[in-house]
N, C-alpha and C positions, 0 to 999 in steps of 0.2 A: 736312352739314345745309344744306340751301338753302331760301330763302325765309324772309318774314317769320313770325312765330310759330311758326317750324315746330323749333324748338331751345329746348331749357331750360338753364341753365347751373346746374350744383350740384356740388356735391363738388369742386371746384377744375377741373369737366369739361363738357363740352358733350356733351348727350344729343338723339337726336330725341324729340319729345313723348312719341311713344307707345313709346319706350325708357325713359324715366324711371318706373320703377315699382318696387314694395316688392318688397325682394328674397326675402319670403316669401309673400306672397300675390298678387303681382303687379298689385295695383291702382295704378292711374295716379296719380302724386304731382304733377302741375303743377298750382298754385296750392294744394296742400295742405299743412299742416301734414308735416313728415316729420323722423326722427330719422336721424341718422348714426352707423354704429359700424363702424369698421375700414374706413372707404370705402365702407361698402354703406350703402343707404337702406330705412329702414322707415315703413311709416304707423304713426300712433299705436297702434292697435290692435296691430299686431302686434310693436312695440317694448314694450309694456306688458307683452306674453306673455315677454318675453325677460328681464324683470327678476325678482331673487331674490323671494320671497315671505316674508312675516312669518311666524314659528313661533308667533306668539301670534295674530293677526286673520286669517291667510292672506291678506291682501292685497298686492299688489307693492307694493316699496319703490321711492319715487319719488325720495326727496332722500337724506339721510344713513342710513347701516344702521349699525345698533350691532350687533357682534359677540360674542356669548357662549356658549359651552359647544358651540362647534362649530355654532351657528345664527344666522339674521339677524333681526333685531328692527326694526321702528320704534322709536327712542328712546322714544317714548309709550307703546310697549305692551310694555316691558320692565318690569315694575313686580312688585313684592311680591304674592303670592297671599294676604295676610292683610290688610294696610292698604292695597293697591292705590297707595303711593307709588312715582313715578317712581324706578330705579336707576342711570339715566344717570349716570356717573362716581362712583357710591357704592358702597361696598363690600356686597358680597351673597354670599351660599351658598345652597346647594340641601340638599332632605332625601332621604332614601334613594327617593323617588319621582321625583326630579329636579324637583320644586316649588322655583319661585325665592322666597326670603325674605331681607327684610333683615335685619342681623343680629340689631338687637333683637328683632322676633318671631320669628325663628329661636328664641334664648334663651328668650324668654317660652313658646314651644312647646314645645322639647325639652330644656330645663335640666333638670337632677335638683331635687326639689322637697325642701325643709327638713321633717324629720319633727316639728317643734315647731309652725311656723307655717304650714307648708304654702305658703309663697312659694316660688316659682323663686329657684334660686341662679344669679344671673348677675350680667356685671361692671356696676359702676355707670355712670352716663353718662358717657362721656368715657374708661372704662376697657375694655382688652380682654381682661383676665383677672381671675379672682375666685379667692378660697379657699372650697375646700368640705370641711367636715370629716364623716369616716366613721368613726364608730363602731358598733359592734355592728348592721352592715350597714344602718344608717340614715345618711341625710344631714343635714348642719346648716348653718345660717349661723354666725359666727364669734359674733354678738352672741347666736344661740338655744342655742348650745352650753353650758348651764348645769347645773348640780346641780339634781337634780328635786326635791329635798327642799328645801336651802336658797337656792337660786336663786344660787349664787356661780359666774362666769362661768370655766368650765373652759379649762385651756390645756396646752399641753406644755411652756412656758416657767415656770420658778420650781419653787420645792418647794413640794409640797402641793396644787396647782393643776391637775393631771392628773385624769384620769378614772378611777374605780373601781368598773367597772360590777359591779352584784351582781343576779341573778336578771332580768336584762332591762333595769335600770333604769342609768339615768347618774348617779352620784354623785360628789362631791368625797370625798376621804379620810377626812375628819370624819364625814361622815353613812355613808359604808359601813361605816366601823369602830362607831359607833354602831348601825346594822342588825344586823351580825353580833352585837355584844353582846345585842341584842334577841332575836336568832332564837337563841342560845348559850341564853338563858336561860328558854328557852320548851322548850328539850328536855330530856326527861326521860330517864332511864335506865332506868325502870321496864319489865319484860317483861309 
């Protein structure tokens, strides 16, 4: 490289002005912004084209990459499909169609419903698990699992507090016995 202005110093090497070009499109880089990747120079457009694209917005990721489920995301694009809250560093889950949900919205959307109050049976805030009672192929919150007749809270604990179902009704032992007696009294043996 001989003569004033005939060379360019870049990448710890000396180039002829005409030889310092983008590795992809061959555009001259003297006086231009360029990016060095593995000792090769790229113009800005070609460099951006080499970057990973965000799985949500399809734009190149210029800064920090968030990786989840085998895909790359901008941290701001990795959000819950329901509430759109950013999930960078926050526990998340996916549904059967691979849509991303925060844990709370996933539970609200997919949790079993209580057959008494209709509410989602899901963990309390700050908890990771909850208890669901299933009886007669129906789901119940613990507090909703009551005798349909007298309102006694049913439980598997303790004497006489269990469920004694009759004709699809959830009853305590006393109310079940009372209904059986009532039904027996109305049954006649007449032909």
